C-alpha positions as CSV (number, residue, x, y, z in Angstrom):
1,M,-19.4,10.1,15.9
2,P,-18.2,13.8,15.6
3,I,-20.9,16.4,15.9
4,Y,-20.2,17.8,12.4
5,T,-20.8,14.3,10.9
6,E,-24.2,14.1,12.5
7,I,-25.1,17.5,11.1
8,M,-23.8,16.5,7.6
9,D,-25.8,13.3,7.7
10,K,-29.1,15.1,8.5
11,L,-28.5,17.8,5.8
12,V,-27.6,15.1,3.2
13,T,-30.8,13.2,4.2
14,G,-32.7,16.4,3.5
15,I,-31.1,16.7,0.1
16,R,-31.8,13.0,-0.8
17,D,-35.4,13.3,0.4
18,G,-36.0,16.4,-1.7
19,K,-36.3,18.9,1.2
20,Y,-33.4,20.8,-0.3
21,R,-33.6,20.8,-4.1
22,P,-30.7,21.2,-6.6
23,N,-29.7,24.8,-7.3
24,T,-31.4,26.0,-4.1
25,V,-29.6,27.4,-1.1
26,L,-29.2,25.6,2.2
27,P,-30.2,27.5,5.4
28,S,-27.4,29.9,6.6
29,E,-24.7,28.8,9.0
30,K,-26.5,30.8,11.7
31,E,-29.8,29.1,11.1
32,I,-28.2,25.6,11.1
33,C,-26.4,26.5,14.4
34,K,-29.7,27.4,15.9
35,R,-31.5,24.3,14.6
36,F,-29.0,21.8,15.9
37,N,-27.8,23.9,18.9
38,V,-24.2,23.6,17.9
39,S,-21.2,25.9,17.4
40,R,-20.5,27.6,14.1
41,T,-17.2,25.6,13.8
42,S,-19.1,22.3,13.7
43,V,-21.5,23.7,11.1
44,R,-18.6,24.9,8.9
45,N,-16.9,21.5,9.2
46,A,-20.1,19.8,8.2
47,L,-20.5,22.1,5.1
48,K,-16.8,21.6,4.2
49,A,-17.3,17.8,4.2
50,M,-20.5,18.1,2.1
51,Q,-18.6,20.2,-0.5
52,V,-15.8,17.6,-0.6
53,K,-18.3,14.8,-1.1
54,G,-20.1,16.8,-3.9
55,Y,-23.4,17.6,-2.2
56,I,-23.1,21.4,-2.2
57,D,-21.1,24.2,-3.8
58,R,-20.1,26.8,-1.2
59,R,-20.0,30.4,-2.6
60,Q,-18.5,33.1,-0.5
61,G,-21.1,35.8,0.2
62,S,-23.9,33.8,-1.4
63,G,-24.3,30.6,0.6
64,S,-24.2,26.8,0.1
65,F,-26.0,25.7,-3.1
66,V,-27.3,22.1,-3.5
67,L,-25.7,20.2,-6.4
68,E,-27.4,17.8,-8.7
69,Q,-26.7,14.2,-7.6
70,K,-27.9,12.2,-10.5
71,A,-24.5,11.9,-12.3
72,K,-22.9,10.0,-9.4
73,T,-25.9,7.7,-9.0
74,N,-25.9,6.7,-12.7
75,T,-22.2,6.2,-13.2
76,G,-21.1,4.5,-10.0
77,I,-17.6,5.9,-10.5
78,I,-15.3,6.3,-7.5
79,N,-13.3,9.5,-7.6
80,L,-9.8,9.2,-6.2
81,G,-7.4,12.1,-5.5
82,I,-3.6,11.5,-5.7
83,I,-2.0,14.1,-3.4
84,L,1.6,15.3,-3.8
85,N,3.4,17.7,-1.5
86,Q,5.4,20.2,-3.5
87,N,6.9,22.1,-0.5
88,P,10.5,22.4,-1.7
89,Q,11.7,21.5,1.8
90,H,9.7,18.3,2.0
91,P,11.8,15.2,1.3
92,T,9.3,13.9,-1.3
93,S,8.8,17.1,-3.2
94,A,10.8,15.8,-6.1
95,I,8.8,12.5,-6.4
96,T,7.5,13.5,-9.9
97,S,11.1,13.5,-11.2
98,S,11.8,10.0,-9.8
99,P,12.3,7.2,-12.3
100,Y,9.8,5.2,-10.2
101,F,7.0,7.8,-10.6
102,S,5.7,6.4,-13.9
103,S,5.5,2.9,-12.3
104,V,3.5,4.3,-9.4
105,L,1.1,5.9,-11.8
106,K,0.8,2.7,-13.8
107,G,-0.1,0.8,-10.6
108,I,-2.7,3.3,-9.6
109,Q,-4.2,3.4,-13.1
110,T,-4.3,-0.5,-13.3
111,A,-6.2,-0.8,-10.1
112,A,-8.5,2.2,-10.9
113,S,-9.5,0.7,-14.2
114,E,-10.3,-2.7,-12.6
115,H,-12.5,-1.1,-9.9
116,S,-14.3,1.6,-11.9
117,A,-12.3,4.4,-10.2
118,N,-11.2,7.7,-11.6
119,P,-7.9,9.1,-10.3
120,S,-7.0,12.8,-10.4
121,M,-3.8,14.4,-9.2
122,F,-3.6,17.3,-6.7
123,I,-0.5,19.3,-5.9
124,Y,-0.3,21.2,-2.6
125,D,2.3,23.0,-0.5
126,D,2.1,22.0,3.2
127,T,3.4,25.5,4.2
128,R,0.2,27.1,3.0
129,K,-3.3,26.9,4.4
130,I,-5.3,23.8,3.3
131,N,-8.9,24.5,2.3
132,D,-11.6,23.5,-0.2
133,K,-9.8,25.5,-2.9
134,N,-7.1,22.8,-3.0
135,F,-9.6,20.3,-4.5
136,P,-11.9,22.4,-6.7
137,G,-14.7,21.0,-8.7
138,Y,-14.3,17.4,-7.7
139,Q,-16.4,15.0,-5.6
140,I,-13.5,13.0,-4.1
141,D,-14.4,9.7,-2.4
142,G,-10.8,9.1,-1.1
143,F,-7.2,10.2,-1.3
144,L,-4.0,8.4,-2.1
145,D,-1.0,9.8,-0.2
146,I,2.0,8.7,-2.3
147,G,5.3,8.4,-0.6
148,G,4.2,9.8,2.8
149,T,3.7,13.3,1.5
150,I,0.8,14.0,3.9
151,S,1.4,16.9,6.3
152,A,-0.2,17.6,9.7
153,N,-2.5,20.3,8.4
154,L,-3.7,18.2,5.5
155,N,-4.2,15.3,7.8
156,Q,-6.4,17.5,10.0
157,Y,-8.4,18.7,6.9
158,F,-9.0,15.0,6.0
159,K,-10.2,14.2,9.5
160,D,-12.4,17.3,9.7
161,N,-14.1,16.4,6.4
162,G,-14.5,12.7,7.0
163,C,-12.2,11.7,4.1
164,K,-10.8,8.2,3.5
165,V,-7.0,8.0,2.9
166,C,-4.5,5.3,2.0
167,S,-0.7,6.2,2.2
168,T,2.4,4.5,0.9
169,S,5.9,4.6,2.5
170,N,8.9,2.3,2.8
171,T,10.6,0.5,5.7
172,F,13.3,3.3,6.0
173,H,10.6,5.9,6.7
174,E,7.9,3.9,8.3
175,H,8.9,5.1,11.8
176,E,8.2,8.7,10.7
177,Y,4.6,8.1,9.7
178,K,2.4,9.6,12.4
179,Y,-1.1,9.0,11.1
180,G,-3.6,6.1,11.4
181,W,-4.7,5.8,7.8
182,P,-4.1,2.4,6.1
183,L,-0.4,2.2,5.1
184,V,1.2,0.2,2.2
185,I,4.9,-0.2,2.8
186,N,7.7,-1.0,0.3
187,D,9.6,-3.5,2.4
188,Y,13.2,-3.0,1.5
189,L,14.3,-5.1,4.4
190,A,12.7,-8.2,2.9
191,G,15.2,-7.9,0.0
192,I,18.1,-7.3,2.4
193,R,17.2,-10.5,4.3
194,E,17.3,-12.4,1.0
195,A,20.7,-10.8,0.3
196,V,22.2,-11.7,3.6
197,A,21.0,-15.3,3.4
198,Y,22.5,-15.5,-0.1
199,Y,25.9,-14.1,1.1
200,K,25.9,-16.6,4.1
201,S,25.4,-19.4,1.6
202,L,28.6,-18.2,-0.2
203,G,30.5,-18.2,3.1
204,I,30.8,-14.4,3.1
205,K,31.4,-13.0,6.6
206,K,32.8,-9.5,6.3
207,F,30.1,-6.8,5.7
208,G,30.4,-3.0,5.4
209,F,28.0,-0.1,5.0
210,F,28.3,3.4,3.6
211,A,25.7,6.1,3.1
212,L,24.7,9.8,3.5
213,P,23.9,10.9,7.0
214,K,20.3,12.1,6.3
215,M,18.9,8.6,6.5
216,G,22.2,6.7,7.0
217,F,21.9,6.4,10.8
218,T,18.4,5.0,10.6
219,T,19.1,2.6,7.7
220,F,22.3,1.4,9.2
221,E,20.4,0.3,12.4
222,L,17.7,-1.4,10.3
223,Y,20.4,-3.2,8.1
224,R,22.2,-4.2,11.3
225,K,19.1,-5.7,12.8
226,V,18.7,-7.9,9.7
227,L,22.3,-9.0,9.9
228,R,22.0,-9.9,13.5
229,E,18.8,-11.9,12.9
230,A,21.1,-14.0,10.5
231,E,23.7,-14.2,13.3
232,V,26.3,-12.0,11.5
233,D,27.2,-8.4,12.0
234,F,29.0,-5.4,10.3
235,D,32.7,-4.9,10.5
236,M,32.6,-1.6,12.2
237,D,35.8,-0.5,10.5
238,S,33.9,-0.7,7.3
239,V,30.9,1.4,8.3
240,V,31.2,5.0,7.0
241,L,28.8,7.9,6.8
242,F,29.7,11.0,4.8
243,P,30.1,13.9,7.3
244,E,28.2,16.4,5.3
245,N,24.6,16.4,4.0
246,P,24.6,18.2,0.6
247,D,21.4,19.8,-0.6
248,K,21.8,18.1,-3.9
249,W,22.6,14.5,-4.3
250,N,24.5,14.8,-7.5
251,Y,27.9,13.3,-8.1
252,T,30.7,14.8,-6.0
253,R,34.3,13.5,-6.3
254,E,35.0,14.7,-2.8
255,R,32.4,12.4,-1.5
256,A,33.7,9.4,-3.5
257,E,37.2,10.1,-2.3
258,Y,36.1,10.3,1.3
259,F,34.4,6.9,1.1
260,S,37.3,5.3,-0.7
261,H,39.9,6.6,1.9
262,K,37.8,5.6,4.9
263,L,36.9,2.1,3.5
264,F,40.1,1.0,1.9
265,A,43.1,3.2,2.9
266,N,44.2,0.9,5.8
267,G,44.1,-2.2,3.7
268,N,40.6,-3.1,5.0
269,R,38.6,-5.1,2.5
270,P,34.9,-5.8,3.3
271,E,33.6,-8.7,1.2
272,V,30.2,-7.0,0.7
273,L,29.4,-3.2,0.9
274,F,25.8,-2.3,1.5
275,S,24.3,1.1,0.8
276,D,20.7,2.4,0.8
277,G,21.3,4.5,-2.3
278,Y,22.7,3.1,-5.5
279,F,24.0,6.5,-6.8
280,I,26.8,6.7,-4.2
281,I,27.8,3.1,-5.1
282,E,28.1,4.3,-8.7
283,E,30.3,7.2,-7.6
284,L,32.6,5.0,-5.6
285,V,32.9,2.4,-8.4
286,S,33.6,5.2,-10.9
287,L,36.5,6.5,-8.8
288,L,38.0,3.1,-8.1
289,N,38.0,2.2,-11.8
290,E,40.5,5.1,-12.4
291,S,43.4,3.2,-10.8
292,T,44.9,-0.2,-10.9
293,N,44.7,-0.6,-7.2
294,G,41.1,0.5,-7.2
295,Q,40.3,-2.1,-9.9
296,K,41.9,-4.8,-7.8
297,I,39.6,-3.8,-4.9
298,L,36.6,-4.0,-7.2
299,G,37.6,-7.4,-8.4
300,N,37.5,-8.9,-4.9
301,M,34.3,-7.5,-3.4
302,R,30.5,-7.1,-4.0
303,F,28.1,-4.2,-3.6
304,C,24.5,-4.4,-2.6
305,G,22.2,-1.4,-3.3
306,I,18.5,-0.5,-3.8
307,A,17.6,0.2,-7.4
308,D,15.6,-1.2,-10.4
309,P,17.8,-1.7,-13.5
310,R,14.8,-1.3,-15.7
311,L,14.3,2.2,-14.5
312,E,17.5,3.6,-13.1
313,K,20.0,5.0,-15.6
314,F,23.1,3.7,-13.8
315,S,26.1,1.8,-15.1
316,F,25.8,-1.2,-12.9
317,H,29.1,-2.7,-11.7
318,K,29.3,-6.4,-12.6
319,N,29.5,-7.4,-8.9
320,T,26.6,-5.2,-7.8
321,D,23.6,-7.0,-6.3
322,L,20.3,-5.2,-6.2
323,V,17.3,-5.0,-3.9
324,I,14.5,-4.0,-6.3
325,P,11.4,-2.3,-4.8
326,Q,8.0,-3.2,-6.4
327,K,6.6,0.3,-6.6
328,E,4.0,-0.5,-9.2
329,V,2.7,-3.3,-7.0
330,S,2.6,-1.1,-3.9
331,A,0.7,1.6,-5.7
332,R,-1.8,-0.8,-7.1
333,T,-2.3,-2.4,-3.7
334,A,-2.8,1.0,-2.0
335,T,-5.5,1.9,-4.7
336,E,-7.3,-1.4,-4.1
337,I,-7.2,-0.9,-0.3
338,L,-8.6,2.6,-0.7
339,V,-11.4,1.5,-3.0
340,K,-12.3,-1.3,-0.6
341,S,-12.3,1.2,2.3
342,I,-14.7,3.5,0.4
343,K,-17.0,0.7,-0.5
344,Q,-17.0,-1.2,2.8
345,G,-16.8,1.7,5.3
346,G,-13.1,1.8,6.1
347,L,-10.3,-0.4,7.6
348,R,-9.1,-0.6,11.2
349,K,-6.8,2.1,12.4
350,G,-3.1,1.4,11.9
351,F,-3.7,-1.2,9.1
352,K,-0.4,-2.0,7.3
353,K,0.4,-4.0,4.2
354,Y,4.0,-4.9,3.3
355,I,5.1,-5.4,-0.3
356,P,8.5,-7.2,-0.2
357,S,11.4,-6.0,-2.4
358,I,13.1,-8.6,-4.5
359,F,16.8,-9.5,-4.2
360,Q,18.6,-10.0,-7.5
361,A,22.2,-11.3,-7.4
362,S,24.6,-10.1,-10.1
363,K,25.7,-12.6,-12.8
364,D,29.3,-13.4,-11.9
C-alpha cells in the first residue's frame, strides 16, 4: 500500500471517530509530516486524495477543512465523473460532436439509474497541469474514461489519489492503451469476422481495402488477420491508402479520384471493398455514380464499412454492408464495471471486456 494511502486512512479514521470535527482545520502539512515521519510529497498526495473523496476542502493559505459527511451516508449515491480530453490535438477531442455520443451518454445514464449512481461530466486539456481544480466541488467515487481520452498526467493524478477508473476503446486503438484500468472494447473485428464468413458463403474470393493512412496501416493488418483466419486474403492490387493525411476528414474530390484510379483504372475489380471509415466509401460511391462506367463498377461489387444507419447521416449505397458498433452497450457495461469496482474494491489489473459489433448485410 502506498505511504500516502496509509496516511489518508489514519486521517479519515480520525474524522469518522470525531477527532477532527466538521468545519475544523486538520493539522498542517508540517505537523502531519512530523507525526508520521514521512515526506511532504506523501502528505500532499494524501490530502489530495481526501479532497477528491470529499473528506476535506483544501483552501490555499488557510489549511484543510473537514467536511460534513452525513449527506453521503444518508443517500448512498455513487458519484461518477465522465472525463473528456479537449486538447485539440488529441484524436478524441471531437467526441462530443460524434453521432454516437448521445448513445454513449444514454448507456451511461441507463446503468447509472439502475445502480443509484450520479454521473457528471468533466472537460480537461491534457496539455495543462492536472490538479484538484479540474474536479471542483465533487466527491467523485470513480471516473469513466470515454474513448481512451485519458492522458499520462491524468493517469498519474488518478493513481496518486487512489481513484478508480474504467476506460472504453475499440479494437483499432486497443494496442495504444497503456494503462491498467478495466477496459471495455468495442470489438469491430467481431463484425468483420461475421462479414468474411458471410462473403465466403456467397463464394466471394476477391477482397480489397482502402483507407486513410492515420489508422489505415493498423486496421489493414487487423482486417488481414481476420481474413487469414478464414483462409482467404486480400488482393494486394486492391489495397490502397491515400498518400496524405488531411487535418479535416471532410469530402475531397481529389481523395475520391485517387481511390477510384488506383482501384479500378487497370480493370481490376475486387468483389468486396473493406474500409474502416464509411465516409470515404460514400465519397467513392458518389464519384462513381457520376459516370456510366462507374455505375457498372458499383453494380458488380460490394462495400463493407463501419457505421450505424440509425445514427450516421450517410446515403448508404444499396450494396453496402455494415459493421455496427454497440456504443450504448459498451458505455453501459463500462459504467456497471466501474460501479462494481467501487462497491467491491476493484478489478484485477488489465481486465478487459469485449462488446462485439454486429454485421448487417445489405438487402440486395
